[in-house]
NUKE-228358 format. One record per residue (C-alpha): x, y negated, z negated; residue number from 1; residue in one letter. Coordinates in nm, 2 decimals, padded with zeros to 4 digits. Layout:
+--------+--------+--------+-----+-----+
:      x :      y :      z :   n : res :
+--------+--------+--------+-----+-----+
:      X :      Y :      Z : NUM :   A :
...
+--------+--------+--------+-----+-----+
This chain:
+--------+--------+--------+-----+-----+
:      x :      y :      z :   n : res :
+--------+--------+--------+-----+-----+
:  10.08 : -12.81 : -10.66 :   1 :   X :
:  09.77 : -12.62 : -10.63 :   2 :   X :
:  09.67 : -12.46 : -10.27 :   3 :   X :
:  09.33 : -12.41 : -10.19 :   4 :   X :
:  09.29 : -12.11 : -10.00 :   5 :   X :
:  08.97 : -11.94 : -09.83 :   6 :   X :
:  08.83 : -11.67 : -09.99 :   7 :   X :
:  09.04 : -11.40 : -09.83 :   8 :   X :
:  08.73 : -11.19 : -09.71 :   9 :   X :
:  08.66 : -11.47 : -09.45 :  10 :   X :
:  09.01 : -11.46 : -09.32 :  11 :   X :
:  09.04 : -11.24 : -09.00 :  12 :   X :
:  09.31 : -10.99 : -09.02 :  13 :   X :
:  09.62 : -10.99 : -08.81 :  14 :   X :
:  09.49 : -10.70 : -08.63 :  15 :   X :
:  09.15 : -10.90 : -08.56 :  16 :   X :
:  09.35 : -11.21 : -08.40 :  17 :   X :
:  09.53 : -10.98 : -08.16 :  18 :   X :
:  09.23 : -10.77 : -08.05 :  19 :   X :
:  09.08 : -11.14 : -07.96 :  20 :   X :
:  09.39 : -11.19 : -07.74 :  21 :   X :
:  09.56 : -11.48 : -07.98 :  22 :   X :
:  09.94 : -11.49 : -07.92 :  23 :   X :
:  10.09 : -11.43 : -08.27 :  24 :   X :
:  10.45 : -11.34 : -08.36 :  25 :   X :
:  10.51 : -10.96 : -08.46 :  26 :   X :
:  10.53 : -10.98 : -08.84 :  27 :   X :
:  10.61 : -10.65 : -09.05 :  28 :   X :
:  10.52 : -10.65 : -09.41 :  29 :   X :
:  10.78 : -10.44 : -09.57 :  30 :   X :
:  10.73 : -10.49 : -09.94 :  31 :   X :
:  10.45 : -10.66 : -10.11 :  32 :   X :
:  10.48 : -10.80 : -10.47 :  33 :   X :
:  10.17 : -10.95 : -10.62 :  34 :   X :
:  10.16 : -11.07 : -10.97 :  35 :   X :
:  09.88 : -11.31 : -11.15 :  36 :   X :
:  10.17 : -11.53 : -11.21 :  37 :   X :
:  10.26 : -11.69 : -10.85 :  38 :   X :
:  10.62 : -11.75 : -10.94 :  39 :   X :
:  10.66 : -11.35 : -10.95 :  40 :   X :
:  10.52 : -11.31 : -10.62 :  41 :   X :
:  10.73 : -11.23 : -10.32 :  42 :   X :
:  10.70 : -11.04 : -10.00 :  43 :   X :
:  10.96 : -10.94 : -09.74 :  44 :   X :
:  10.84 : -10.97 : -09.38 :  45 :   X :
:  11.07 : -10.89 : -09.10 :  46 :   X :
:  11.37 : -10.83 : -09.36 :  47 :   X :
:  11.32 : -11.17 : -09.51 :  48 :   X :
:  11.22 : -11.23 : -09.86 :  49 :   X :
:  10.92 : -11.51 : -09.90 :  50 :   X :
:  10.74 : -11.69 : -10.16 :  51 :   X :
:  10.40 : -11.88 : -10.15 :  52 :   X :
:  10.45 : -12.16 : -09.93 :  53 :   X :
:  10.76 : -12.08 : -09.75 :  54 :   X :
:  10.80 : -12.10 : -09.37 :  55 :   X :
:  10.87 : -11.80 : -09.16 :  56 :   X :
:  10.93 : -12.00 : -08.84 :  57 :   X :
:  10.85 : -12.35 : -08.73 :  58 :   X :
:  10.50 : -12.26 : -08.63 :  59 :   X :
:  10.45 : -11.99 : -08.91 :  60 :   X :
:  10.41 : -11.98 : -09.29 :  61 :   X :
:  10.32 : -11.80 : -09.60 :  62 :   X :
:  10.01 : -11.97 : -09.76 :  63 :   X :
:  09.99 : -11.73 : -10.05 :  64 :   X :
:  10.04 : -11.39 : -10.13 :  65 :   X :
:  09.73 : -11.21 : -10.23 :  66 :   X :
:  09.65 : -10.85 : -10.36 :  67 :   X :
:  09.52 : -10.78 : -10.04 :  68 :   X :
:  09.84 : -10.92 : -09.86 :  69 :   X :
:  09.98 : -11.23 : -09.74 :  70 :   X :
:  09.77 : -11.50 : -09.62 :  71 :   X :
:  09.97 : -11.65 : -09.30 :  72 :   X :
:  09.94 : -11.95 : -09.10 :  73 :   X :
:  10.03 : -12.01 : -08.74 :  74 :   X :
:  09.97 : -12.31 : -08.54 :  75 :   X :
:  09.68 : -12.38 : -08.81 :  76 :   X :
:  09.52 : -12.01 : -08.76 :  77 :   X :
:  09.48 : -11.86 : -09.09 :  78 :   X :
:  09.50 : -11.49 : -09.10 :  79 :   X :
:  09.56 : -11.19 : -09.36 :  80 :   X :
:  09.88 : -10.97 : -09.32 :  81 :   X :
:  09.73 : -10.70 : -09.51 :  82 :   X :
:  09.98 : -10.50 : -09.74 :  83 :   X :
:  10.15 : -10.16 : -09.64 :  84 :   X :
+--------+--------+--------+-----+-----+
């Protein structure tokens, strides 16, 4: 199932949202593995492994893993957690 994701350049970064005063959970990207094959992509955030489409918490989830970082959704707000 394909997930349509806006151009990542149009998605605010986590730092942008925090600077606007948006409340989002603390997310630390520890390992970022990008591949052209979606099944080979994964990230470690807060010491847990996630794949495209997986939930981090009830309100927060991984939309997709890109070359630039991880597109996260939190309460229907998209943002980019940049790769380290």
